C-alpha positions in Angstrom: 0.0 0.0 0.0 2.8 2.4 0.8 4.5 1.9 -2.6 1.3 2.7 -4.4 0.9 6.0 -2.5 4.5 7.1 -3.2 4.1 6.7 -6.9 0.9 8.7 -7.1 2.5 11.5 -5.1 5.5 11.7 -7.4 3.3 11.8 -10.5 1.4 14.7 -9.1 4.5 16.6 -8.3 5.9 16.2 -11.8 2.6 17.3 -13.3 2.5 20.3 -11.1 6.0 21.4 -12.0 5.3 21.0 -15.7 2.2 23.0 -15.4 4.1 25.9 -13.8 6.7 25.9 -16.5 4.1 26.2 -19.2 2.4 29.1 -17.5 5.7 30.9 -17.1 6.6 30.5 -20.7 3.3 31.7 -22.1 2.4 34.6 -19.8 5.7 36.5 -19.4 7.9 36.1 -22.5 7.5 37.5 -26.0 9.3 38.7 -29.1 9.3 42.5 -29.6 9.4 43.9 -33.2 10.3 47.6 -33.2 9.0 49.5 -36.3 10.2 52.9 -37.6 8.1 55.9 -36.5 5.6 57.3 -38.9 6.5 60.8 -40.2 4.6 63.7 -38.7 3.7 66.5 -41.1 2.3 70.0 -40.7 1.5 72.6 -43.4 2.8 76.2 -43.3 2.1 79.4 -45.3 4.6 81.2 -47.6 4.2 84.9 -47.7 6.0 87.3 -50.1 5.5 90.9 -51.1 6.0 92.6 -54.4 8.9 95.0 -54.9 8.1 98.6 -55.9 10.6 101.3 -56.7 9.8 104.6 -55.0 11.8 107.7 -54.5 11.6 111.5 -54.8 9.7 113.3 -57.6 10.6 116.8 -58.6 8.3 119.0 -60.6 9.4 122.4 -62.1 6.8 124.6 -63.8 7.8 127.9 -65.5 5.5 130.8 -64.9 7.7 133.3 -66.8 10.9 132.2 -68.4 11.4 134.4 -71.5 14.2 136.9 -70.8 14.1 139.9 -73.1 16.8 142.6 -73.1 14.3 145.1 -74.6 13.1 148.6 -74.2 11.4 150.3 -71.3 8.1 151.9 -71.7 9.4 155.4 -71.0 8.9 158.0 -73.8 11.1 160.9 -74.8 10.4 164.0 -76.8 13.5 163.7 -78.8 15.1 160.2 -78.4 18.3 159.6 -80.2 18.3 155.9 -79.3 15.2 154.6 -81.0 13.7 151.2 -80.1 12.3 150.0 -83.4 10.2 146.9 -83.2 11.8 146.1 -79.8 9.8 144.3 -77.3 9.4 145.5 -73.7 12.1 144.5 -71.2 11.5 141.3 -69.2 14.4 140.3 -67.0 12.8 138.0 -64.4 12.2 134.3 -64.8 10.0 132.6 -62.2 9.6 128.9 -61.5 7.3 126.9 -59.2 9.0 123.8 -57.8 7.6 120.9 -55.9 9.7 118.1 -54.4 7.8 115.1 -52.9 8.3 111.5 -52.0 6.3 108.6 -53.5 5.2 107.3 -50.1 3.3 109.0 -47.3 5.5 107.2 -44.8 8.7 108.5 -46.2 9.9 112.0 -45.3 12.3 114.0 -47.5 15.0 114.3 -44.9 15.1 110.5 -44.6 16.2 110.1 -48.2 18.1 113.4 -48.8 20.2 115.7 -46.8 19.8 118.8 -49.1 17.8 120.1 -52.0 19.9 122.0 -54.4 18.9 124.6 -57.1 21.4 125.4 -59.8 21.2 128.1 -62.5 23.5 127.7 -65.5 24.1 129.5 -68.8 24.2 127.3 -71.9 27.7 126.4 -72.8 27.5 127.8 -76.3 26.7 131.3 -74.9 28.5 131.2 -71.6 31.8 132.8 -72.9 30.0 135.9 -74.4 27.6 136.1 -71.4 30.5 136.0 -69.0 32.4 138.6 -71.0 29.4 140.9 -70.9 29.4 140.7 -67.1 33.1 141.3 -67.0 32.7 144.4 -69.2 29.9 145.5 -66.8 27.4 145.6 -69.7 25.3 143.1 -67.7 24.9 142.4 -64.0 25.5 138.9 -62.7 22.1 137.1 -62.4 20.8 136.3 -58.9 18.8 133.2 -57.9 16.3 133.5 -55.0 14.4 130.7 -53.4 11.3 131.6 -51.4 8.2 130.0 -50.0 8.7 126.6 -48.5 12.4 127.2 -48.4 14.6 130.3 -48.6 18.1 131.1 -50.0 19.9 133.3 -52.5 22.8 132.7 -54.9 24.6 134.9 -57.4 26.0 133.8 -60.7 29.8 133.5 -60.8 31.7 134.2 -64.0 33.6 131.0 -65.0 37.3 131.1 -64.4 39.0 127.9 -65.7 36.9 125.1 -64.3 35.4 127.2 -61.5 32.2 129.1 -61.7 29.7 129.5 -64.5 26.7 129.0 -62.4 24.7 130.1 -59.3 23.4 127.7 -56.8 21.2 127.7 -53.7 21.1 124.7 -51.2 18.9 124.1 -48.2 18.2 121.3 -45.8 15.6 118.7 -46.9 12.6 119.2 -44.5 11.0 116.6 -42.3 8.0 116.5 -44.5 6.7 114.4 -47.4 6.6 117.5 -49.7 7.9 121.0 -50.1 6.9 123.6 -52.6 8.9 126.8 -53.3 9.4 129.5 -55.9 12.7 130.1 -57.7 13.2 133.6 -59.1 16.1 134.4 -61.5 16.8 138.0 -62.1 18.9 139.4 -64.9 19.9 143.0 -65.2 21.9 145.6 -66.9 25.4 146.4 -65.5 27.3 149.4 -64.2 28.2 150.5 -67.7 24.6 152.0 -67.9 24.4 152.6 -64.2 22.2 149.4 -64.0 19.5 151.1 -66.0 18.0 150.1 -69.3 20.1 151.5 -72.2 17.0 153.0 -73.7 16.5 155.1 -70.6 20.1 155.7 -69.8 21.3 157.0 -73.2 18.2 159.0 -74.1 18.8 160.9 -70.8 22.2 161.9 -72.1 23.3 164.2 -74.9 23.6 162.8 -78.4 27.4 162.8 -78.7 29.8 160.6 -80.6 31.0 159.2 -77.3 27.6 158.3 -76.1 26.7 156.8 -79.5 29.7 154.6 -79.3 28.9 153.5 -75.7 25.3 152.6 -76.8 26.6 150.5 -79.7 29.1 148.8 -77.4 26.6 147.6 -74.8 23.7 146.7 -77.1 26.1 145.0 -79.6 27.6 142.9 -76.9 24.2 141.7 -75.5 23.0 141.0 -79.1 26.1 138.9 -79.7 25.4 136.6 -76.8 22.8 134.8 -78.9 25.1 134.3 -81.8 23.8 137.3 -83.8 20.3 135.8 -84.0 18.7 138.1 -81.5 16.7 135.3 -79.9 17.5 131.7 -79.0 16.0 129.0 -76.9 17.7 127.1 -74.0 19.9 130.0 -73.0 19.9 129.0 -69.4 19.1 125.9 -67.4 17.5 125.7 -63.9 18.2 122.3 -62.3 16.7 121.1 -59.1 18.1 118.0 -57.4 18.3 116.2 -54.1 21.6 115.4 -52.4 21.3 111.9 -51.2 22.1 110.9 -47.6 25.3 108.9 -47.3 
C-alpha cells in the first residue's frame, strides 16, 4: 500500500511542475518587433511681397521764363536811341518747384540731406555772357528761393573750371513734400548805371562818345545769342536732391 501512494504523489509533483513551467513561458515572455516611427507633417504658409521702386519726384513749372533785353516803356520827346520793333524788357524768370516723396510714410529728410537749385548758362553762350558781365554791360544774375524754403545765390563768371553757375542749397525738410518758388533776375550792368540803355542814353546828350557806348553795350548783348537776336535754351535751372550717405 505504501508503494502505491508514493508513486501517485510523485506523479502529481511532476505534473504540477510542468504546469508551472508552461504558465511561465506563455504569460511573461514575447518577441518585440520595433518598427520605424511614422513621419509627422504640418502645413505652413509662404508669404512674399512685391517690390516697388519709390523715390523722390521733382516738378518744375515755369510761370515766366522768356528773358528779353528790350526797351522800357518810358517815352522821350527827342530820343536819339530809338527802339524800333523792340519788345518791352522782361528780365525776371520765375519757376514753381515741388519736391515730394512717392510714399506717405517717407519724409524728404530720410532720403536726402539737401535740396539744391542750380542756375547755369548754356555752354554755347557762356563765354560771351561772362564777358558781358566782366565788361559791366550786364549784372550777374541772382537766384532766389522763397516760399517753403529760402536762399539766395549769385551767378559767378567762369574762371577755368570754377564758376559759370549760381546755386542755392537748403536742408531737406522733415516732410513728405515741399513747394517753393525760384526767381532768376537778370539785369543791366554798371556800364549804364544798372539802367536800361533806352532810358540811360536817351537821358544823355547825343554825342559821338555816347553813340559809341550805346553801340558797345547793345552790340555785346545782341552777340550773346550768336547774332540771332533770340534763341531757346539760353539758361538751365536744375533742381536735385543730395542723397544721404
